[in-house]
C-alpha positions as CSV (number, residue, x, y, z in Angstrom):
1,M,-2.6,-10.9,12.8
2,S,-5.3,-10.4,10.2
3,L,-4.7,-8.1,7.2
4,N,-7.6,-5.9,8.4
5,R,-5.8,-5.2,11.6
6,F,-2.7,-4.2,9.7
7,Y,-4.8,-1.9,7.5
8,K,-6.2,-0.2,10.6
9,T,-3.0,0.2,12.5
10,M,-0.1,0.8,10.1
11,F,0.7,4.4,9.1
12,R,-2.1,5.8,11.2
13,K,-0.9,9.4,11.0
14,Y,-1.3,9.3,7.2
15,D,-4.5,9.8,5.1
16,D,-6.0,6.9,3.1
17,L,-4.5,8.3,-0.1
18,L,-0.8,9.0,0.0
19,S,1.2,11.4,-2.0
20,V,4.6,10.4,-3.4
21,A,6.1,12.6,-0.7
22,D,4.3,10.6,2.0
23,V,5.6,7.3,0.5
24,T,9.2,8.7,0.5
25,D,8.8,9.5,4.2
26,I,7.3,6.1,5.1
27,L,9.7,4.0,3.2
28,C,12.8,6.3,3.5
29,I,13.5,6.2,-0.2
30,S,13.8,8.9,-2.8
31,R,11.0,10.2,-5.1
32,H,12.8,8.6,-8.0
33,Q,12.6,5.2,-6.3
34,V,8.9,5.7,-5.6
35,Y,8.3,6.5,-9.3
36,S,10.3,3.5,-10.3
37,L,8.1,1.2,-8.1
38,I,5.0,2.7,-9.6
39,Q,6.3,2.4,-13.2
40,S,7.3,-1.3,-12.6
41,N,3.9,-2.0,-11.1
42,Q,5.4,-3.1,-7.8
43,L,3.5,-0.3,-6.1
44,H,0.1,0.5,-7.5
45,A,-1.1,4.1,-7.8
46,I,-3.8,6.2,-9.3
47,K,-3.3,9.5,-11.2
48,P,-6.4,11.6,-11.1
49,G,-4.6,14.7,-12.4
50,N,-0.9,15.4,-12.6
51,A,0.1,13.7,-9.4
52,F,0.2,10.1,-8.4
53,L,-1.8,9.0,-5.3
54,I,-1.1,5.7,-3.6
55,P,-3.9,4.1,-1.6
56,K,-2.6,3.3,1.9
57,R,-3.9,-0.2,1.7
58,L,-1.8,-0.9,-1.4
59,L,1.3,0.5,0.3
60,I,0.7,-1.7,3.3
61,D,0.3,-4.7,0.9
62,Y,3.6,-3.8,-0.7
63,V,5.4,-3.4,2.6
64,L,4.0,-6.8,3.9
65,G,4.7,-8.5,0.5
66,V,1.0,-9.4,0.2
67,T,-0.2,-10.8,-3.1
68,N,-3.7,-11.3,-4.3
69,E,-3.4,-15.0,-3.5
70,V,-2.6,-14.2,0.2
71,K,-5.5,-11.8,0.3
72,Q,-7.9,-14.5,-1.0
73,E,-6.6,-17.0,1.6
74,S,-7.0,-14.4,4.4
75,S,-10.6,-13.6,3.4
76,I,-11.5,-17.3,3.2
77,T,-9.9,-18.0,6.6
78,Q,-11.9,-15.0,8.1
79,R,-15.2,-16.3,6.7
80,H,-14.6,-19.7,8.3
81,N,-13.7,-18.4,11.8
């Protein structure tokens, strides 16, 4: 399954930008654990004001264990097919 298909189908009921509360619901972890993932750069987030927002694509990458190297390989494979 291509990454784009995962991006379109996983966590459909959620918006493209997720709150910390959304991530706690999806991953079944505490708010403290979400903040720890963000602070350790395991989960990337943006902070446009006082609250962190997590792009859904980046959460999917985290869940799937996708690295930049895997993303590059996937995009190369898609271009050649």
